py3Dmol code that shows the C-alpha trace and the ligand (Angstrom):
import py3Dmol

protein = """\
ATOM      1  CA  MET A   1     -20.349 -32.107 -33.987  1.00  0.00           C
ATOM      2  CA  ASN A   2     -22.273 -29.500 -35.953  1.00  0.00           C
ATOM      3  CA  ARG A   3     -21.223 -25.861 -36.246  1.00  0.00           C
ATOM      4  CA  LYS A   4     -23.698 -24.682 -33.618  1.00  0.00           C
ATOM      5  CA  THR A   5     -22.389 -27.166 -31.012  1.00  0.00           C
ATOM      6  CA  THR A   6     -18.792 -26.245 -31.828  1.00  0.00           C
ATOM      7  CA  PHE A   7     -19.582 -22.530 -31.420  1.00  0.00           C
ATOM      8  CA  CYS A   8     -21.295 -23.131 -28.059  1.00  0.00           C
ATOM      9  CA  LEU A   9     -18.364 -25.190 -26.764  1.00  0.00           C
ATOM     10  CA  CYS A  10     -15.870 -22.528 -27.862  1.00  0.00           C
ATOM     11  CA  ALA A  11     -17.949 -19.761 -26.250  1.00  0.00           C
ATOM     12  CA  ALA A  12     -18.220 -21.736 -22.981  1.00  0.00           C
ATOM     13  CA  ALA A  13     -14.463 -22.369 -22.984  1.00  0.00           C
ATOM     14  CA  ALA A  14     -13.807 -18.655 -23.574  1.00  0.00           C
ATOM     15  CA  VAL A  15     -16.117 -17.622 -20.710  1.00  0.00           C
ATOM     16  CA  LEU A  16     -14.552 -20.179 -18.343  1.00  0.00           C
ATOM     17  CA  SER A  17     -11.029 -19.086 -19.329  1.00  0.00           C
ATOM     18  CA  ALA A  18     -11.897 -15.425 -18.758  1.00  0.00           C
ATOM     19  CA  ALA A  19     -13.438 -16.228 -15.352  1.00  0.00           C
ATOM     20  CA  ALA A  20     -10.364 -18.245 -14.332  1.00  0.00           C
ATOM     21  CA  TYR A  21      -8.060 -15.400 -15.452  1.00  0.00           C
ATOM     22  CA  VAL A  22     -10.007 -12.733 -13.557  1.00  0.00           C
ATOM     23  CA  THR A  23     -10.152 -14.922 -10.430  1.00  0.00           C
ATOM     24  CA  TYR A  24      -6.387 -15.432 -10.600  1.00  0.00           C
ATOM     25  CA  GLU A  25      -5.671 -11.753 -11.291  1.00  0.00           C
ATOM     26  CA  ASN A  26      -7.655 -10.702  -8.230  1.00  0.00           C
ATOM     27  CA  ASN A  27      -6.542 -13.334  -5.732  1.00  0.00           C
ATOM     28  CA  ALA A  28      -2.977 -14.427  -6.526  1.00  0.00           C
ATOM     29  CA  LEU A  29      -0.577 -12.420  -4.398  1.00  0.00           C
ATOM     30  CA  MET A  30       2.477 -10.851  -5.977  1.00  0.00           C
ATOM     31  CA  LEU A  31       5.623  -9.619  -4.238  1.00  0.00           C
ATOM     32  CA  THR A  32       7.472  -6.622  -5.717  1.00  0.00           C
ATOM     33  CA  GLN A  33      10.931  -5.955  -4.315  1.00  0.00           C
ATOM     34  CA  TYR A  34      12.869  -2.696  -4.573  1.00  0.00           C
ATOM     35  CA  GLU A  35      16.311  -1.686  -3.392  1.00  0.00           C
ATOM     36  CA  TYR A  36      16.453   1.994  -2.509  1.00  0.00           C
ATOM     37  CA  ARG A  37      20.082   3.065  -2.799  1.00  0.00           C
ATOM     38  CA  SER A  38      20.773   6.609  -1.731  1.00  0.00           C
ATOM     39  CA  GLU A  39      23.410   8.806  -0.159  1.00  0.00           C
ATOM     40  CA  GLY A  40      20.763   9.500   2.469  1.00  0.00           C
ATOM     41  CA  VAL A  41      21.022   5.890   3.665  1.00  0.00           C
ATOM     42  CA  SER A  42      23.714   5.518   6.315  1.00  0.00           C
ATOM     43  CA  GLU A  43      25.837   2.420   6.794  1.00  0.00           C
ATOM     44  CA  ALA A  44      23.782   1.558   9.873  1.00  0.00           C
ATOM     45  CA  LEU A  45      20.580   1.546   7.817  1.00  0.00           C
ATOM     46  CA  ASP A  46      22.000  -0.565   4.969  1.00  0.00           C
ATOM     47  CA  GLY A  47      19.769  -3.643   4.840  1.00  0.00           C
ATOM     48  CA  PHE A  48      16.821  -2.091   6.679  1.00  0.00           C
ATOM     49  CA  ARG A  49      13.708  -3.624   5.220  1.00  0.00           C
ATOM     50  CA  ALA A  50      10.130  -2.279   5.058  1.00  0.00           C
ATOM     51  CA  VAL A  51       7.121  -4.185   3.807  1.00  0.00           C
ATOM     52  CA  HIS A  52       4.397  -1.974   2.378  1.00  0.00           C
ATOM     53  CA  LEU A  53       0.758  -2.842   1.838  1.00  0.00           C
ATOM     54  CA  SER A  54      -2.118  -0.635   0.819  1.00  0.00           C
ATOM     55  CA  ASP A  55      -5.780  -0.595  -0.190  1.00  0.00           C
ATOM     56  CA  VAL A  56      -6.736  -3.951   1.262  1.00  0.00           C
ATOM     57  CA  HIS A  57     -10.389  -2.840   1.280  1.00  0.00           C
ATOM     58  CA  GLY A  58     -11.351  -5.644   3.665  1.00  0.00           C
ATOM     59  CA  LYS A  59     -10.185  -8.391   1.328  1.00  0.00           C
ATOM     60  CA  ARG A  60      -8.986 -11.683   2.812  1.00  0.00           C
ATOM     61  CA  PHE A  61      -6.336 -13.848   1.216  1.00  0.00           C
ATOM     62  CA  GLY A  62      -6.981 -17.209   2.841  1.00  0.00           C
ATOM     63  CA  LYS A  63      -8.630 -17.813   6.195  1.00  0.00           C
ATOM     64  CA  LYS A  64      -8.026 -14.756   8.414  1.00  0.00           C
ATOM     65  CA  ASN A  65      -5.643 -13.481   5.724  1.00  0.00           C
ATOM     66  CA  SER A  66      -3.221 -16.327   6.408  1.00  0.00           C
ATOM     67  CA  ARG A  67      -1.714 -16.270   2.881  1.00  0.00           C
ATOM     68  CA  LEU A  68      -1.006 -12.552   3.074  1.00  0.00           C
ATOM     69  CA  ILE A  69       0.421 -12.724   6.597  1.00  0.00           C
ATOM     70  CA  LYS A  70       2.659 -15.673   5.651  1.00  0.00           C
ATOM     71  CA  LEU A  71       4.046 -13.859   2.590  1.00  0.00           C
ATOM     72  CA  ILE A  72       4.836 -10.777   4.683  1.00  0.00           C
ATOM     73  CA  SER A  73       6.396 -12.851   7.467  1.00  0.00           C
ATOM     74  CA  GLU A  74       8.687 -14.541   4.928  1.00  0.00           C
ATOM     75  CA  GLN A  75      10.151 -11.114   4.049  1.00  0.00           C
ATOM     76  CA  SER A  76      11.476 -10.645   7.622  1.00  0.00           C
ATOM     77  CA  PRO A  77      10.580  -6.937   7.632  1.00  0.00           C
ATOM     78  CA  ASP A  78      11.909  -4.463  10.184  1.00  0.00           C
ATOM     79  CA  ILE A  79       8.712  -2.444   9.863  1.00  0.00           C
ATOM     80  CA  ILE A  80       5.375  -2.892   8.086  1.00  0.00           C
ATOM     81  CA  VAL A  81       3.652   0.195   6.665  1.00  0.00           C
ATOM     82  CA  ILE A  82      -0.015   0.356   5.651  1.00  0.00           C
ATOM     83  CA  SER A  83      -0.932   3.351   3.499  1.00  0.00           C
ATOM     84  CA  GLY A  84      -4.693   3.489   3.919  1.00  0.00           C
ATOM     85  CA  ASP A  85      -7.988   1.968   2.766  1.00  0.00           C
ATOM     86  CA  LEU A  86      -7.558  -1.015   5.024  1.00  0.00           C
ATOM     87  CA  ILE A  87     -11.331  -0.880   5.616  1.00  0.00           C
ATOM     88  CA  ASP A  88     -13.730  -0.310   2.725  1.00  0.00           C
ATOM     89  CA  SER A  89     -16.416   2.319   3.355  1.00  0.00           C
ATOM     90  CA  ARG A  90     -18.852   0.698   0.922  1.00  0.00           C
ATOM     91  CA  HIS A  91     -18.653  -2.726   2.585  1.00  0.00           C
ATOM     92  CA  PRO A  92     -17.094  -2.129   6.018  1.00  0.00           C
ATOM     93  CA  ASP A  93     -15.714  -5.278   7.644  1.00  0.00           C
ATOM     94  CA  PRO A  94     -13.482  -4.088  10.504  1.00  0.00           C
ATOM     95  CA  GLU A  95     -12.982  -7.709  11.645  1.00  0.00           C
ATOM     96  CA  ALA A  96     -10.944  -8.366   8.504  1.00  0.00           C
ATOM     97  CA  ALA A  97      -8.712  -5.431   9.424  1.00  0.00           C
ATOM     98  CA  TYR A  98      -8.322  -6.699  12.992  1.00  0.00           C
ATOM     99  CA  GLU A  99      -7.343 -10.189  11.819  1.00  0.00           C
ATOM    100  CA  LEU A 100      -4.732  -8.732   9.495  1.00  0.00           C
ATOM    101  CA  VAL A 101      -3.277  -6.132  11.869  1.00  0.00           C
ATOM    102  CA  GLY A 102      -3.148  -8.695  14.688  1.00  0.00           C
ATOM    103  CA  GLY A 103      -1.168 -11.077  12.485  1.00  0.00           C
ATOM    104  CA  LEU A 104       1.163  -8.340  11.211  1.00  0.00           C
ATOM    105  CA  ALA A 105       1.873  -6.840  14.636  1.00  0.00           C
ATOM    106  CA  ALA A 106       3.299 -10.204  15.678  1.00  0.00           C
ATOM    107  CA  ILE A 107       5.858  -9.939  12.828  1.00  0.00           C
ATOM    108  CA  ALA A 108       7.161  -6.366  13.121  1.00  0.00           C
ATOM    109  CA  PRO A 109       6.071  -2.869  14.227  1.00  0.00           C
ATOM    110  CA  VAL A 110       3.095  -1.768  12.109  1.00  0.00           C
ATOM    111  CA  TYR A 111       2.665   1.889  11.072  1.00  0.00           C
ATOM    112  CA  TYR A 112      -0.699   2.807   9.596  1.00  0.00           C
ATOM    113  CA  VAL A 113      -2.388   5.839   8.078  1.00  0.00           C
ATOM    114  CA  THR A 114      -6.016   5.941   7.054  1.00  0.00           C
ATOM    115  CA  GLY A 115      -7.221   6.543   3.508  1.00  0.00           C
ATOM    116  CA  ASN A 116     -10.306   8.175   2.086  1.00  0.00           C
ATOM    117  CA  HIS A 117     -12.326   5.038   2.826  1.00  0.00           C
ATOM    118  CA  GLU A 118     -11.722   4.981   6.580  1.00  0.00           C
ATOM    119  CA  GLU A 119     -12.415   8.714   6.642  1.00  0.00           C
ATOM    120  CA  SER A 120     -15.806   8.030   5.003  1.00  0.00           C
ATOM    121  CA  LEU A 121     -16.904   5.475   7.604  1.00  0.00           C
ATOM    122  CA  PRO A 122     -19.709   6.403  10.012  1.00  0.00           C
ATOM    123  CA  ARG A 123     -18.068   8.248  12.895  1.00  0.00           C
ATOM    124  CA  GLU A 124     -18.781   5.582  15.518  1.00  0.00           C
ATOM    125  CA  VAL A 125     -17.450   2.816  13.238  1.00  0.00           C
ATOM    126  CA  TYR A 126     -14.295   4.841  12.574  1.00  0.00           C
ATOM    127  CA  ILE A 127     -13.621   5.555  16.254  1.00  0.00           C
ATOM    128  CA  SER A 128     -14.182   1.953  17.289  1.00  0.00           C
ATOM    129  CA  ALA A 129     -12.000   0.648  14.427  1.00  0.00           C
ATOM    130  CA  MET A 130      -9.106   2.972  15.297  1.00  0.00           C
ATOM    131  CA  GLU A 131      -9.317   2.014  18.974  1.00  0.00           C
ATOM    132  CA  ASN A 132      -9.227  -1.689  18.142  1.00  0.00           C
ATOM    133  CA  ILE A 133      -6.441  -1.369  15.557  1.00  0.00           C
ATOM    134  CA  SER A 134      -4.380   0.629  18.043  1.00  0.00           C
ATOM    135  CA  ALA A 135      -5.050  -1.960  20.790  1.00  0.00           C
ATOM    136  CA  LEU A 136      -3.747  -4.659  18.426  1.00  0.00           C
ATOM    137  CA  GLY A 137      -0.417  -2.845  18.377  1.00  0.00           C
ATOM    138  CA  ALA A 138      -0.481  -0.700  15.231  1.00  0.00           C
ATOM    139  CA  HIS A 139       1.005   2.786  15.413  1.00  0.00           C
ATOM    140  CA  ILE A 140      -1.676   5.014  13.875  1.00  0.00           C
ATOM    141  CA  LEU A 141      -0.082   8.143  12.456  1.00  0.00           C
ATOM    142  CA  ASP A 142      -2.625  10.926  12.253  1.00  0.00           C
ATOM    143  CA  GLY A 143      -0.763  14.167  11.677  1.00  0.00           C
ATOM    144  CA  ASP A 144       2.172  13.152  13.820  1.00  0.00           C
ATOM    145  CA  SER A 145       5.487  11.331  13.799  1.00  0.00           C
ATOM    146  CA  GLU A 146       7.408   8.775  15.856  1.00  0.00           C
ATOM    147  CA  LYS A 147      11.071   7.925  16.168  1.00  0.00           C
ATOM    148  CA  PHE A 148      12.889   4.635  16.530  1.00  0.00           C
ATOM    149  CA  TYR A 149      16.464   3.439  16.197  1.00  0.00           C
ATOM    150  CA  TYR A 150      17.927   0.792  13.899  1.00  0.00           C
ATOM    151  CA  ASN A 151      21.563  -0.192  14.511  1.00  0.00           C
ATOM    152  CA  GLY A 152      21.871   3.123  16.330  1.00  0.00           C
ATOM    153  CA  ALA A 153      20.557   5.168  13.390  1.00  0.00           C
ATOM    154  CA  GLU A 154      17.581   7.412  14.047  1.00  0.00           C
ATOM    155  CA  VAL A 155      14.510   6.857  11.907  1.00  0.00           C
ATOM    156  CA  ASN A 156      11.641   9.333  11.946  1.00  0.00           C
ATOM    157  CA  ILE A 157       8.334   8.104  10.554  1.00  0.00           C
ATOM    158  CA  ALA A 158       5.429  10.479   9.930  1.00  0.00           C
ATOM    159  CA  GLY A 159       1.953  10.122   8.534  1.00  0.00           C
ATOM    160  CA  PHE A 160      -1.242  12.000   7.936  1.00  0.00           C
ATOM    161  CA  LYS A 161      -4.753  10.681   7.693  1.00  0.00           C
ATOM    162  CA  ASP A 162      -6.201  10.831   4.187  1.00  0.00           C
ATOM    163  CA  SER A 163      -3.943  13.317   2.518  1.00  0.00           C
ATOM    164  CA  ARG A 164      -6.269  15.118   0.135  1.00  0.00           C
ATOM    165  CA  TYR A 165      -5.102  18.457   1.430  1.00  0.00           C
ATOM    166  CA  PHE A 166      -1.387  17.676   1.738  1.00  0.00           C
ATOM    167  CA  THR A 167       0.891  20.706   1.610  1.00  0.00           C
ATOM    168  CA  VAL A 168       4.680  20.729   1.490  1.00  0.00           C
ATOM    169  CA  SER A 169       4.933  23.522   4.040  1.00  0.00           C
ATOM    170  CA  GLU A 170       2.838  21.626   6.586  1.00  0.00           C
ATOM    171  CA  ALA A 171       4.677  18.362   5.999  1.00  0.00           C
ATOM    172  CA  LYS A 172       8.075  20.013   6.509  1.00  0.00           C
ATOM    173  CA  GLU A 173       7.248  20.408  10.193  1.00  0.00           C
ATOM    174  CA  PHE A 174       7.333  16.626  10.583  1.00  0.00           C
ATOM    175  CA  VAL A 175      10.834  16.148   9.149  1.00  0.00           C
ATOM    176  CA  ALA A 176      13.537  15.519  11.765  1.00  0.00           C
ATOM    177  CA  ASP A 177      17.072  16.812  11.218  1.00  0.00           C
ATOM    178  CA  GLY A 178      19.704  14.101  11.288  1.00  0.00           C
ATOM    179  CA  ALA A 179      17.220  11.232  10.980  1.00  0.00           C
ATOM    180  CA  PHE A 180      16.212   9.066   8.027  1.00  0.00           C
ATOM    181  CA  ASN A 181      12.739  10.429   7.344  1.00  0.00           C
ATOM    182  CA  ILE A 182       9.887   8.182   6.235  1.00  0.00           C
ATOM    183  CA  LEU A 183       6.384   9.362   5.340  1.00  0.00           C
ATOM    184  CA  ILE A 184       3.207   7.324   4.895  1.00  0.00           C
ATOM    185  CA  ASN A 185       0.465   9.105   2.984  1.00  0.00           C
ATOM    186  CA  HIS A 186      -2.459   7.569   1.122  1.00  0.00           C
ATOM    187  CA  ARG A 187      -2.516   9.656  -2.040  1.00  0.00           C
ATOM    188  CA  PRO A 188       0.287   9.244  -4.582  1.00  0.00           C
ATOM    189  CA  GLN A 189      -0.283  12.338  -6.689  1.00  0.00           C
ATOM    190  CA  PHE A 190       1.782  14.323  -4.177  1.00  0.00           C
ATOM    191  CA  ALA A 191       4.802  12.013  -4.647  1.00  0.00           C
ATOM    192  CA  ALA A 192       7.153  14.827  -5.651  1.00  0.00           C
ATOM    193  CA  GLY A 193       5.942  16.967  -2.748  1.00  0.00           C
ATOM    194  CA  TYR A 194       6.872  14.302  -0.201  1.00  0.00           C
ATOM    195  CA  ALA A 195      10.500  14.471  -1.321  1.00  0.00           C
ATOM    196  CA  GLU A 196      10.355  18.267  -1.581  1.00  0.00           C
ATOM    197  CA  ALA A 197       9.186  18.446   2.045  1.00  0.00           C
ATOM    198  CA  GLY A 198      12.332  16.552   3.064  1.00  0.00           C
ATOM    199  CA  PHE A 199      11.235  12.930   3.383  1.00  0.00           C
ATOM    200  CA  ASP A 200      13.831  10.413   2.232  1.00  0.00           C
ATOM    201  CA  LEU A 201      11.274   7.738   1.473  1.00  0.00           C
ATOM    202  CA  ALA A 202       7.475   7.910   1.241  1.00  0.00           C
ATOM    203  CA  PHE A 203       4.843   5.192   0.861  1.00  0.00           C
ATOM    204  CA  SER A 204       1.505   5.719  -0.922  1.00  0.00           C
ATOM    205  CA  GLY A 205      -1.315   3.747  -2.506  1.00  0.00           C
ATOM    206  CA  HIS A 206      -4.832   4.837  -3.524  1.00  0.00           C
ATOM    207  CA  ALA A 207      -4.366   4.357  -7.296  1.00  0.00           C
ATOM    208  CA  HIS A 208      -5.005   0.576  -7.311  1.00  0.00           C
ATOM    209  CA  GLY A 209      -2.331   0.194  -9.972  1.00  0.00           C
ATOM    210  CA  GLY A 210      -4.510   1.992 -12.484  1.00  0.00           C
ATOM    211  CA  GLN A 211      -7.033  -0.895 -12.048  1.00  0.00           C
ATOM    212  CA  ALA A 212      -6.012  -2.408 -15.410  1.00  0.00           C
ATOM    213  CA  ARG A 213      -2.515  -2.219 -16.870  1.00  0.00           C
ATOM    214  CA  LEU A 214      -2.060  -2.104 -20.625  1.00  0.00           C
ATOM    215  CA  PRO A 215       1.172  -3.368 -22.192  1.00  0.00           C
ATOM    216  CA  PHE A 216       3.559  -0.485 -23.069  1.00  0.00           C
ATOM    217  CA  ILE A 217       1.073   2.053 -21.657  1.00  0.00           C
ATOM    218  CA  GLY A 218       0.551   1.139 -18.003  1.00  0.00           C
ATOM    219  CA  GLY A 219      -2.284   1.911 -15.601  1.00  0.00           C
ATOM    220  CA  VAL A 220      -5.590   2.972 -17.140  1.00  0.00           C
ATOM    221  CA  ILE A 221      -7.425   4.936 -14.465  1.00  0.00           C
ATOM    222  CA  ALA A 222      -6.920   6.157 -10.909  1.00  0.00           C
ATOM    223  CA  PRO A 223      -8.867   8.386  -8.529  1.00  0.00           C
ATOM    224  CA  ASP A 224      -7.732  12.031  -8.605  1.00  0.00           C
ATOM    225  CA  GLN A 225      -5.522  11.359 -11.641  1.00  0.00           C
ATOM    226  CA  PHE A 226      -8.180  10.029 -14.051  1.00  0.00           C
ATOM    227  CA  LEU A 227      -7.058   8.355 -17.315  1.00  0.00           C
ATOM    228  CA  PHE A 228      -3.480   7.073 -17.715  1.00  0.00           C
ATOM    229  CA  PRO A 229      -2.244   8.260 -14.315  1.00  0.00           C
ATOM    230  CA  LYS A 230       1.391   9.167 -13.743  1.00  0.00           C
ATOM    231  CA  TYR A 231       1.608   7.769 -10.218  1.00  0.00           C
ATOM    232  CA  TYR A 232      -0.014   4.337 -10.030  1.00  0.00           C
ATOM    233  CA  GLU A 233       2.848   1.955  -9.089  1.00  0.00           C
ATOM    234  CA  GLY A 234       6.591   1.752  -8.670  1.00  0.00           C
ATOM    235  CA  LEU A 235       9.465   3.522  -6.976  1.00  0.00           C
ATOM    236  CA  HIS A 236       9.674   7.137  -8.130  1.00  0.00           C
ATOM    237  CA  ARG A 237      12.937   8.974  -7.508  1.00  0.00           C
ATOM    238  CA  PHE A 238      13.191  12.716  -7.063  1.00  0.00           C
ATOM    239  CA  ALA A 239      16.117  15.012  -6.352  1.00  0.00           C
ATOM    240  CA  ASN A 240      15.846  14.646  -2.569  1.00  0.00           C
ATOM    241  CA  GLY A 241      14.034  11.362  -2.008  1.00  0.00           C
ATOM    242  CA  ALA A 242      11.696   8.747  -3.403  1.00  0.00           C
ATOM    243  CA  THR A 243       8.070   7.630  -3.176  1.00  0.00           C
ATOM    244  CA  VAL A 244       7.005   3.998  -3.377  1.00  0.00           C
ATOM    245  CA  ILE A 245       3.479   3.436  -4.665  1.00  0.00           C
ATOM    246  CA  SER A 246       1.749   0.140  -3.986  1.00  0.00           C
ATOM    247  CA  ARG A 247      -0.807  -1.135  -6.480  1.00  0.00           C
ATOM    248  CA  GLY A 248      -2.759  -2.344  -3.470  1.00  0.00           C
ATOM    249  CA  LEU A 249      -4.449  -5.611  -2.662  1.00  0.00           C
ATOM    250  CA  GLY A 250      -8.204  -5.155  -2.900  1.00  0.00           C
ATOM    251  CA  ASN A 251     -10.859  -3.375  -4.919  1.00  0.00           C
ATOM    252  CA  SER A 252     -13.662  -0.964  -4.248  1.00  0.00           C
ATOM    253  CA  LEU A 253     -15.766   0.899  -6.813  1.00  0.00           C
ATOM    254  CA  ILE A 254     -14.296  -1.042  -9.750  1.00  0.00           C
ATOM    255  CA  PRO A 255     -14.493  -4.673  -8.618  1.00  0.00           C
ATOM    256  CA  ILE A 256     -11.834  -6.303 -10.811  1.00  0.00           C
ATOM    257  CA  ARG A 257      -8.173  -5.937 -11.694  1.00  0.00           C
ATOM    258  CA  ILE A 258      -6.712  -6.795 -15.087  1.00  0.00           C
ATOM    259  CA  ASN A 259      -2.990  -7.529 -15.495  1.00  0.00           C
ATOM    260  CA  ASN A 260      -2.630  -6.031 -12.022  1.00  0.00           C
ATOM    261  CA  ARG A 261      -2.347  -8.713  -9.365  1.00  0.00           C
ATOM    262  CA  PRO A 262      -2.698  -7.817  -5.660  1.00  0.00           C
ATOM    263  CA  GLU A 263       0.701  -6.507  -4.634  1.00  0.00           C
ATOM    264  CA  VAL A 264       2.869  -6.656  -1.523  1.00  0.00           C
ATOM    265  CA  VAL A 265       5.915  -4.381  -1.732  1.00  0.00           C
ATOM    266  CA  ALA A 266       9.211  -4.932   0.083  1.00  0.00           C
ATOM    267  CA  VAL A 267      11.840  -2.169   0.104  1.00  0.00           C
ATOM    268  CA  THR A 268      15.429  -2.708   1.240  1.00  0.00           C
ATOM    269  CA  LEU A 269      17.566   0.348   1.989  1.00  0.00           C
ATOM    270  CA  ARG A 270      21.100   0.398   0.583  1.00  0.00           C
ATOM    271  CA  LYS A 271      23.879   2.817   1.406  1.00  0.00           C
ATOM    272  CA  GLY A 272      24.611   4.948  -1.657  1.00  0.00           C
TER     273      GLY A 272
END
"""
ligand_1 = """\
1
FE2
Fe -8.278 2.284 -2.219
"""
view = py3Dmol.view(width=600, height=400)
view.addModel(protein, "pdb")
view.setStyle({"model": 0}, {"cartoon": {"style": "trace"}})
view.addModel(ligand_1, "xyz")
view.setStyle({"model": 1}, {"stick": {}})
view.zoomTo()
view.show()
């Protein structure tokens, strides 16, 4: 083999390896598990389990999202929360959302808030999508809250549609005294404000994990937070509560993820 042939073979191998890596990074599901231990968690709520997904952007993992639904089912969640951008405004495919929500609603109660992408859909597409998602059994939280009981403990769950204009004072009105208060809100940059408003646990997305994650540095870029965002993944604790940020499952403007596999989050409450 001459030098030119060797170079071409090495270049082809490098391109194929890079393509295989990017394909894996964007399609291999990853489960992140957190235990949230707090004095705010009563004995009755110890063991309560929420699965959180965000920013699906119409992506399918297997036929009719079978891989994603199976992974979530295996977590035996008590509730499933979806923190927005289920439908992508650039390439709207509401059917993908219906397939997913239909599968999830058969596992556990689904609570859903819209993100900036649903809010950017043509009005008639948005209205039809919300009607269908609601008919499939999802609880769509749009500036309101609902209550349910777990082992006799009251849980209050609130949500706002795309939360660009979130304010602590407005959110406080949706906190219920004596209940464990959960908030779903698309944008993570208000993480501290969710706890300040009185929510024990909040779920956000939007940042796509910083799109690429650098070793020792973390996420590179996120909407609203720009370079090296503070809130792009993880469980962030504050004095009065915590916010869980999902890295999400799909892509939109930036079509690939690097060192940032599609993420399903499962949170188990523990009595502090
Ligand atoms: Fe998104």
